C-alpha positions in Angstrom: 2.5 -37.0 -6.3 5.4 -35.6 -8.3 8.1 -34.7 -5.8 11.0 -32.4 -6.1 13.7 -32.9 -3.5 15.3 -29.7 -2.2 17.6 -28.7 0.6 16.5 -26.1 3.2 18.8 -23.6 4.7 18.9 -24.2 8.5 20.4 -27.5 9.3 20.4 -28.5 5.7 17.2 -30.5 6.2 15.7 -32.3 3.1 12.3 -31.1 2.0 10.0 -31.9 -0.8 8.1 -29.5 -3.1 5.8 -30.3 -6.0 2.3 -30.5 -7.3 -0.4 -31.7 -4.9 -4.0 -32.8 -5.3 -6.9 -30.4 -4.7 -8.0 -32.6 -1.8 -4.7 -32.4 0.0 -4.5 -28.6 -0.8 -7.9 -27.9 0.6 -7.2 -30.0 3.7 -4.2 -27.9 4.5 -6.2 -24.7 4.1 -8.8 -26.0 6.4 -6.2 -26.7 9.0 -5.2 -23.1 9.3 -7.7 -21.7 11.8 -7.9 -18.1 13.0 -8.0 -14.9 11.0 -4.3 -14.4 11.2 -3.6 -17.8 9.5 -6.7 -18.2 7.3 -5.9 -18.0 3.6 -7.6 -15.5 1.2 -10.1 -16.8 -1.3 -7.7 -16.0 -4.2 -5.5 -19.0 -3.0 -8.4 -21.5 -3.1 -8.0 -24.2 -5.8 -11.3 -23.0 -7.3 -9.9 -19.6 -8.2 -7.9 -21.2 -11.0 -11.2 -22.0 -12.8 -12.3 -18.4 -12.5 -9.2 -16.9 -14.2 -9.8 -17.3 -17.9 -6.5 -17.2 -20.0 -4.4 -18.4 -17.1 -3.2 -22.0 -16.4 -3.3 -23.0 -12.7 -1.1 -25.3 -10.8 -1.4 -26.4 -7.1 1.9 -26.7 -5.3 2.8 -27.9 -1.8 5.9 -28.4 0.3 7.0 -29.8 3.6 9.8 -31.7 5.4 11.0 -34.9 3.7 12.6 -36.3 6.9 12.3 -35.9 10.6 9.3 -34.7 12.6 6.3 -34.1 10.3 7.9 -35.9 7.3 5.6 -35.9 4.3 3.2 -33.4 5.7 2.4 -30.1 4.1 3.8 -27.0 5.6 2.9 -24.6 2.8 0.9 -24.4 -0.4 0.5 -22.1 -3.4 -2.0 -21.6 -6.2 0.2 -20.5 -9.1 -1.4 -18.9 -12.2 0.7 -19.0 -15.3 0.1 -16.5 -18.2 2.0 -17.2 -21.4 3.8 -14.2 -22.9 2.6 -13.9 -26.6 4.9 -15.4 -29.1 7.0 -17.3 -26.6 7.0 -20.5 -24.5 7.6 -18.5 -21.3 5.2 -17.7 -18.5 4.5 -15.0 -16.0 3.8 -16.7 -12.7 1.3 -15.0 -10.4 0.4 -16.1 -6.8 -2.5 -13.8 -5.9 -2.4 -13.0 -2.2 -0.1 -16.0 -1.8 1.7 -18.3 -1.2 0.1 -19.7 2.0 3.3 -20.2 3.8 5.3 -19.6 7.0 6.1 -15.9 6.6 7.6 -15.8 10.1 10.4 -18.1 8.9 13.4 -15.7 9.2 15.2 -17.4 6.3 12.1 -17.9 4.1 13.5 -21.4 3.4 10.6 -22.3 1.2 11.1 -19.4 -1.3 14.2 -20.5 -3.2 12.9 -24.0 -4.0 9.6 -22.5 -5.0 11.3 -20.2 -7.5 13.4 -23.1 -8.8 10.3 -25.1 -9.5 8.6 -22.2 -11.3 11.7 -21.8 -13.4 11.3 -25.4 -14.6 7.7 -24.6 -15.6 9.1 -21.9 -18.0 8.4 -18.9 -15.7 10.5 -15.8 -16.5 9.2 -13.7 -13.6 7.1 -14.2 -10.5 4.6 -12.0 -8.6 3.5 -12.8 -5.0 1.2 -11.2 -2.4 2.6 -11.8 1.1 -0.1 -12.1 3.7 1.4 -10.2 6.7 0.0 -6.7 7.2 2.2 -3.6 7.2 0.1 -0.9 9.1 -3.4 -0.4 10.5 -5.4 2.7 11.3 -8.7 2.8 13.2 -11.7 4.6 11.9 -11.7 7.3 14.6 -8.1 8.4 13.8 -8.8 8.6 10.1 -12.0 10.6 10.5 -10.1 13.1 12.5 -7.2 13.3 9.9 -9.2 14.1 6.8 -8.2 17.2 4.9 -7.0 18.7 1.6 -4.2 16.7 0.1 -4.1 14.3 3.0 -3.2 10.6 2.5 -3.2 7.6 4.8 0.6 7.7 5.0 0.4 11.1 6.6 -1.4 9.7 9.7 1.1 8.7 12.3 -1.6 7.3 14.7 -1.3 3.8 13.4 -0.2 0.3 14.4 2.9 -1.1 12.6 3.1 -4.9 12.2 6.6 -6.0 13.0 6.3 -9.2 11.0 5.2 -7.3 7.9 8.2 -4.9 8.3 10.5 -7.9 8.6 9.1 -9.7 5.6 9.5 -6.6 3.5 13.1 -6.3 4.5 13.8 -9.9 3.8 12.2 -9.7 0.3 14.2 -6.6 -0.6 17.4 -8.3 0.5 16.6 -11.1 -1.9 16.1 -8.7 -4.8 12.3 -8.6 -4.9 10.7 -5.3 -5.9 7.5 -3.9 -4.5 5.1 -3.3 -7.4 4.2 0.3 -8.2 5.7 3.6 -7.2 2.9 5.2 -5.3 0.7 4.2 -2.4 -1.5 1.8 -4.3 -0.2 1.8 -7.9 0.9 -1.4 -9.7 -0.9 -3.9 -7.6 -3.5 -6.2 -9.1 -5.1 -6.6 -5.7 -5.9 -3.8 -3.3 -3.0 -2.7 -1.2 -5.3 -1.0 1.3 -8.3 -2.9 2.6 -11.0 -2.2 5.2 -11.7 -4.8 7.9 -14.3 -5.0 10.7 -13.3 -7.3 13.6 -16.0 -9.7 14.6 -14.2 -12.1 17.1 -15.4 -11.7 20.6 -18.1 -9.2 19.8 -21.9 -9.5 20.1 -24.3 -8.3 17.5 -25.1 -5.4 19.9 -21.4 -4.6 19.9 -21.4 -4.5 16.1 -24.4 -2.2 16.1 -22.9 0.2 18.6 -19.7 0.3 16.5 -21.5 1.7 13.6 -21.6 5.5 13.1 -24.8 7.4 13.8 -25.2 7.9 10.1 -25.0 4.2 9.4 -27.5 3.3 12.2 -29.9 6.0 10.9 -29.6 4.7 7.3 -30.2 1.1 8.4 -33.3 2.1 10.3 -34.5 4.1 7.3 -34.1 1.1 5.1 -36.1 -1.1 7.5 -38.9 1.5 7.9 -39.1 1.9 4.1 -39.7 -1.8 3.7 -36.3 -2.8 2.1 -36.1 -6.6 2.1 -32.7 -8.3 2.0 -32.5 -11.9 0.7 -29.9 -14.3 -0.6 -30.2 -14.9 -4.3 -28.7 -17.4 -6.7 -27.1 -17.8 -10.1 -30.4 -16.7 -11.8 -30.0 -13.2 -10.3 -26.5 -12.7 -11.4 -27.7 -10.8 -14.5 -29.5 -8.4 -12.1 -26.3 -7.9 -10.2 -24.3 -7.3 -13.4 -26.9 -4.8 -14.7 -26.6 -2.8 -11.5 -22.8 -3.1 -11.5 -22.6 -1.4 -15.0 -24.8 1.4 -13.6 -22.5 1.7 -10.6 -19.4 1.8 -12.7 -20.8 4.6 -14.9 -22.0 6.6 -11.8 -18.7 6.3 -9.8 -16.3 6.6 -12.7 -14.6 3.2 -12.7 -14.5 0.2 -14.9 -13.7 -3.3 -13.7 -13.7 -4.6 -17.2 -15.3 -7.9 -16.2 -18.1 -9.7 -18.1 -21.2 -11.3 -16.8 -19.6 -14.6 -17.8 -16.8 -13.9 -15.3 -19.2 -13.6 -12.4 -21.1 -16.7 -13.5 -17.9 -18.6 -13.7 -16.8 -17.4 -10.3 -20.1 -18.2 -8.7 -20.2 -21.7 -10.2 -16.5 -22.5 -9.3 -16.5 -21.3 -5.8 -19.8 -22.9 -4.8 -18.8 -26.2 -6.5 -15.8 -26.2 -4.2 -17.9 -25.5 -1.1 -21.6 -24.8 -1.2 -22.3 -21.3 0.1 -18.7 -20.1 -0.4 -20.0 -17.3 -2.6 -23.3 -15.7 -1.9 -25.3 -13.0 -3.7 -27.2 -10.7 -1.5 -30.1 -8.7 -2.9 -32.0 -5.6 -1.6 -35.5 -5.2 -2.9 -37.9 -2.3 -2.5 -41.4 -2.5 -3.9 -40.4 -5.8 -5.5 -37.5 -4.2 -7.5 -33.9 -5.1 -6.9 -32.1 -1.9 -6.0 -28.8 -3.2 -4.8 -26.8 -6.5 -5.0 -23.6 -7.4 -3.2 -21.4 -10.5 -3.3 -19.9 -12.2 -0.2 -17.2 -14.9 -0.1 -16.4 -17.1 2.9 -13.2 -19.1 3.6 -12.9 -20.6 7.1 -13.3 -17.8 9.6 -12.8 -15.0 7.1 -15.6 -13.3 5.2 -15.2 -10.8 2.3 -17.6 -8.3 0.9 -16.3 -8.6 -2.7 -18.3 -6.4 -5.1 -21.3 -4.1 -4.6 -23.7 -2.6 -7.1 -26.7 -0.3 -6.8 -29.3 1.5 -8.8 -29.3 5.3 -9.4 -32.9 5.8 -8.2 -34.5 5.4 -4.8 -31.2 5.7 -3.1 -32.9 7.5 -0.2 -34.2 4.1 1.1 -30.6 3.1 1.7 -30.5 -0.5 0.3 -26.7 -0.8 0.4 -26.6 -0.1 4.1 -29.3 -2.7 4.7 -27.3 -5.2 2.7 -24.0 -4.6 4.5 -25.6 -4.9 7.9 -27.3 -8.2 7.0 -24.1 -9.5 5.5 -22.1 -8.5 8.6 -24.7 -10.2 10.9 -24.6 -13.4 8.8 -20.8 -13.4 8.8 -20.9 -13.0 12.6 -23.4 -15.9 12.9 -21.2 -18.1 10.8 -18.3 -17.7 13.3 -16.2 -15.4 11.2 -13.5 -13.5 13.0 -13.1 -10.7 10.4 -15.4 -9.1 7.9 -13.2 -7.8 5.1 -14.7 -5.0 2.9 -11.8 -5.2 0.5 -10.2 -2.2 -1.2 -10.2 1.4 -0.2 -8.2 4.4 -1.7 -5.3 5.9 0.1 -6.7 9.5 -0.1 -8.1 11.3 3.0 -9.0 14.3 0.9 -12.8 14.9 0.9 -12.6 16.7 -2.4 -11.3 13.6 -4.2 -14.0 11.5 -5.8 -12.6 8.2 -4.5 -12.7 9.3 -0.9 -16.4 8.6 -0.8 -15.8 4.9 -0.8 -13.5 5.2 2.2 -15.9 7.5 4.0 -18.7 5.0 3.6 -16.7 2.1 4.9 -15.3 4.1 7.9 -18.9 4.3 9.1 -18.8 0.6 10.1 -16.1 1.4 12.7 -13.5 -1.0 11.4 -9.8 -0.5 10.5 -7.9 0.3 7.3 -5.2 -2.3 6.9 -2.2 -1.7 4.6 -1.0 -5.0 3.2 2.5 -5.5 2.0 1.2 -5.2 -1.5 2.5 -7.3 -4.4 6.2 -8.1 -5.1 7.9 -9.2 -8.3 11.2 -10.6 -9.3 12.6 -11.8 -12.7 14.1 -15.2 -12.5 17.8 -15.7 -13.1 19.1 -15.2 -16.6 19.7 -12.2 -18.9 17.0 -13.4 -21.3 14.4 -13.6 -18.4 15.3 -10.1 -17.3 14.8 -8.8 -20.8 11.5 -10.7 -21.2 10.4 -9.3 -17.9 10.9 -5.7 -19.0 9.1 -6.5 -22.3 6.2 -8.0 -20.3 5.9 -4.9 -18.2 5.6 -2.8 -21.3 3.0 -5.2 -22.7 0.9 -4.9 -19.5 1.2 -1.1 -19.6 -0.1 -1.0 -23.1 -3.1 -3.2 -22.2 
C-alpha cells in the first residue's frame, strides 16, 4: 500500500492516506451497516469500470497511531478526467467520499485535496452524503399549484448535520454547483425514498395511494407477468428506453454499451448487484426497470416502457415487485432516485414526481454537489476554462 503521512487537526494525530486495494475498500463499505451509513453505488469500486473516459483511483485513510491504527476510517472512489491539451485532471467523487461527515473539523478533507493535487487535479467535485431537507408525500400532494416548488413548502424536516456540513464547506471556500434548485449537478439533488425498515409488506401496500393499488390490481388481472431478466434482455430495455426518452422529452445520452458495461461490472463485483426487471403482457416486454443493491440500500435506477398497452399498467407492476424484493432482501430504504423540484401540475416534469408520490415515500433534498479549484492561479484559470468547456458540451 502506498502511504501518505498527514497530520490531522485535533490533537495533531498522525494519519495515513493513500491508494487501497479493491478488497480492502469493499470490506470497509460492507462494515457500514444501516441506511444512514450505507454508501451509494456510485462509490463502489466497480463504478470506475462503468465510466468510460475517466480514470479511477481507490483511496482510503485512517489513524497511523493510537487506537485503530492502520484501519480505514474513510474511502473514496475518485474519477479523473483529463482536460484536453493538458496534463491536468478534473477530480470527481460521485456521491462521495464515504467519510465521517459528522467530524466538525472535516479533518480528512485537507489531506484528501493535497493528495489529489499530487495526481495533477486542478479542481475537485464531491457529493456529500448527509441530507438537507425531507418532505412527506401527503404534504407535497396538498401543496401542488401553479408556480409552486419544493422550496415553497415549509412543512419539511431539516437535517441538522446536512446544514452543518454545508456551512463547513462554504467556510472552506467550496461552492455548491448550480444556481437553481437542481441545476449544475451531475447527480439528482432531489430523490424519492420509500422507507422499508420496520414495515411489513402489508404496511407497504397500505402506504400506496388508491391509484397505485388500483393500477397494480389491474396489471395482475390483465395478466402482466414480472420476471428478472439478464444481459441478453438489455437490448429490449434499451429499445424501450429510447421510446421513453422520445415520449417524455428527455435524453440521457447513454448507449446500449454503457448499460452492458454497467451490468457486467456491477454483477462481477457482487452477483445480483444490478438486476433487470421485465414486465410482459401477451409474451411482449412492455416495460423494463433496473435495480441496484448495496448493503441495505436499494435503488430503482432507470425505467423504460412502451407507448402501447399502457392501460395494463406494467410499470406499476414492476415497481411493486421490485419494492417487495427489496424488502425481502432486508433493505431499509428503496430509493427511486431523481425527481424534479416543481410542484406545478402544468409543468411536464411534474408527472414523474406525481407518479412517485403515489408510493407514499418522501422527497429528500441532498446537499447536492460541491466544487473547489485547488490552490494556484493556474488551477483557478483552468477551472474556469473547464466550466466553459462543459457548458459547450
